[in-house]
N, C-alpha and C positions, 0 to 999 in steps of 0.2 A: 504494499498501500506506499509507504514513503517510496517507490522510484517513482511511479503515479506522482506524484505530487511532484519529485524531483524535476519533473520529466517536464510535467505540466513550466514549472519554478523557470527550468534554463529556454523554453517556446518564449514565455515572457520577456522570457530578458531578451531574450534573439532580437523579437520585436519591436522593442523598446528602442536596443542598440539600432538596430534598420530605418527607423522614424527618425535616431534626432539626427544620421547622416542624411536621411535625407534633404532631415530639413537645413543642414550648418550647410547641404551640397548648392540651397537654392536650386532645385528640381522643381519643375511643377509635376506634382503625380499623376503619372498614366496620361506622359503627353503634350495636356493638356497648356494651356497658353499662360503666357509665362506676365507676369503686369509689372511693371515698369511706369515708371516716369512718361514714357509715350505710349503703352496702355493708354493710363489713367488719363491723358489730354484728349487720347482721340474714344476715351468714352467720353470724357466731357461734351466733345463736341457736335460729335453723331449722336452720346447715346446706347450706343452697343460694341463689342469689339469684336469683328466676325473671327472666324476662326478659316486655318485656311486649306480646308478637303470640306466647308459646306460652301452647297449649293443652292444657288438661288432659290425661290420658293415657289412651284407653278399653283401660283393664286386661282385658275384656271379650276383648274386640278382639285384644289382644297374648297372651293365650290359647287363640285361639284358632289364629293362625296361629300360631302356634310348635308346637298339635299336627299342622297340620296340614306344618310341616314336617318331623315325628318320622314320620308314618306314611307319605314316600316314601318309596320305593324304592328302594333305595342297591343298586347293581351296585357286585360287588364289580371294584378292578383287574386291568388285566392286570398281569403279568407281563411284565417286560422280554425279552429275548430273548441273550442272549451270546453 
């Protein structure tokens, strides 16, 4: 039983060390955008920070999907028996 607790403590310690190393290196987690002074200026000017891999939204496709969603037949919920 003690071995399980020791293993759990070692895993927790390793996760903590990895987290601190990531914080000190200044890397953004999972390849997200890095927020520096230029990024803050861009957010203030445009209101957003676009990602490199973002594609422009197709608003016509979004409108079609919304219409399709609201055109679906909705069944009334069944009452629970008391």
